[in-house]
C-alpha positions in Angstrom: 7.5 34.6 13.0 10.4 32.3 13.8 9.2 28.5 13.0 11.3 25.4 13.8 14.9 25.9 14.8 14.5 29.9 14.9 14.2 29.9 11.1 11.4 32.0 9.1 8.0 29.8 9.2 7.8 29.6 6.2 11.4 28.3 5.2 11.1 25.9 8.0 7.6 24.6 6.4 9.4 24.2 3.2 12.1 22.1 4.7 9.5 20.3 6.8 7.8 19.4 3.8 10.7 18.8 1.6 11.5 16.1 4.5 7.9 14.6 4.6 8.2 13.9 0.6 11.4 12.3 1.2 10.6 10.3 3.7 6.8 9.0 2.1 9.4 8.1 -1.4 11.9 6.3 1.1 9.0 4.5 2.9 7.3 2.9 -0.2 10.5 2.7 -2.6 13.4 1.6 -0.4 11.3 -1.1 1.7 12.2 -3.8 -0.7 15.7 -3.4 -0.1 15.6 -3.0 3.2 13.9 -6.5 3.1 16.7 -7.9 0.5 19.6 -6.6 2.9 18.7 -7.5 6.0 15.3 -9.8 6.0 12.4 -9.2 8.0 14.4 -7.9 10.6 15.3 -5.0 8.2 11.4 -4.7 7.0 10.3 -4.5 10.2 13.0 -1.9 11.2 12.3 0.1 8.3 8.7 0.4 8.6 9.4 1.3 12.4 11.6 4.1 11.4 11.0 5.7 7.6 7.1 4.6 7.7 6.4 5.9 11.3 8.2 9.1 11.2 6.3 9.8 8.1 2.7 9.9 9.8 4.3 11.7 12.8 5.6 14.1 10.1 2.1 14.7 8.7 0.9 14.9 12.0 3.2 17.0 12.8 2.8 19.4 9.8 -1.0 19.1 9.1 -3.7 19.6 11.4 -6.0 17.4 9.0 -4.2 14.6 10.6 -5.4 14.6 14.2 -8.9 16.2 13.0 -9.6 12.9 11.2 -8.8 10.7 13.8 -10.9 12.5 16.1 -13.4 12.3 13.7 -13.1 8.6 13.3 -12.8 8.5 17.2 -16.0 9.9 17.5 -17.8 8.5 14.8 -17.4 4.9 16.5 -17.6 5.7 19.8 -13.6 4.7 20.7 -10.8 6.6 22.0 -8.2 7.8 19.6 -5.6 5.3 20.5 -8.1 3.1 18.9 -8.1 4.8 15.9 -3.9 4.8 16.2 -3.8 1.4 16.9 -5.8 1.0 13.9 -3.4 2.7 12.1 -0.5 1.1 13.1 -2.2 -2.5 12.1 -3.2 -1.2 8.7 0.6 0.0 8.2 2.3 -3.3 9.3 0.1 -5.4 7.5 -0.2 -3.5 4.1 3.8 -3.3 4.7 4.7 -6.8 5.4 1.8 -8.2 2.7 3.6 -6.1 0.0 7.4 -7.7 1.2 5.6 -11.0 1.4 4.2 -10.7 -2.2 7.4 -8.9 -3.7 9.2 -11.8 -2.1 7.1 -14.7 -3.1 7.4 -13.5 -7.0 10.9 -12.8 -7.1 10.8 -9.5 -7.1 12.9 -8.6 -4.3 16.2 -10.1 -6.2 15.2 -9.6 -9.6 18.0 -7.4 -11.7 17.1 -4.9 -13.8 17.5 -5.9 -17.3 20.6 -5.0 -19.5 19.8 -1.6 -21.5 21.0 -3.9 -24.6 18.9 -6.9 -24.0 15.7 -5.9 -25.9 13.4 -9.1 -25.2 14.2 -8.7 -21.6 13.0 -5.0 -21.5 9.9 -5.9 -23.5 9.1 -9.2 -20.8 10.0 -6.0 -18.2 7.4 -3.6 -19.7 5.0 -6.3 -20.5 4.9 -7.7 -16.6 4.6 -3.7 -15.7 1.9 -3.5 -17.6 -0.2 -7.0 -16.6 0.8 -5.8 -12.8 -0.5 -1.9 -13.8 -3.8 -3.9 -15.4 -4.8 -6.2 -12.6 -4.2 -4.0 -9.9 -6.4 -1.2 -11.7 -9.3 -4.1 -12.3 -9.1 -5.1 -9.1 -9.2 -2.2 -7.1 -11.9 -0.6 -9.4 -13.9 -4.0 -8.8 -13.1 -3.6 -4.7 -13.4 -0.1 -4.7 -17.2 0.2 -6.6 -18.2 -2.9 -4.5 -17.4 -0.6 -1.4 -19.1 2.7 -2.9 -22.6 0.4 -4.2 -23.2 -1.5 -1.6 -24.6 -1.3 1.8 -22.2 -3.4 3.5 -19.2 -1.9 1.6 -20.6 1.6 2.1 -20.3 0.9 6.3 -16.7 -0.5 5.7 -15.8 2.4 3.7 -17.2 5.2 5.6 -14.6 5.3 7.8 -11.7 6.6 5.3 -14.5 9.3 3.9 -14.6 10.7 7.3 -10.8 11.9 6.6 -11.9 15.4 5.2 -9.6 16.5 3.7 -7.3 13.7 3.2 -3.9 14.1 4.7 -0.9 11.3 3.9 -2.7 9.4 7.5 -5.6 9.1 5.6 -4.3 6.3 3.7 -4.0 4.3 7.0 -7.3 5.5 8.2 -9.6 2.2 7.1 -11.5 -0.2 8.1 -9.4 -3.6 7.6 -12.0 -5.2 5.5 -11.4 -2.2 3.2 
């Protein structure tokens, strides 16, 4: 059975999956560099190409993505287009917030420490440890609120309608969530 471009379906699926992984990595890791070299125009261009391509490829590779959109649209009695608009808003707001926070804390222009500057390496490691602890505590507390309160469950229900999850499920959530 032929897949994309006449290749056998397993080969084309593997190539598409590898390309998808590359786009996912590039969507997250390269975003600050796009901002560093081209400002907000670069960040928005990055989000509009790499991040959107990742989501489009998810819909192409996985029947789960489209089913999740339809399930949410049916549950909330809106059109699929409203759910797609929500996904776009979540994508852009999350990435813009990330770039703004990185820029506000000077992380975009920070250079890595020299391998011979042990004090700088320890400071960088300490900063990463504090960041991981702060994000883990805040995420866990927020997620507990979403699961253990009536209002939180109402807000978080949209995300749990994604069964099974795919890459796009990261964008299928209530904006308060």
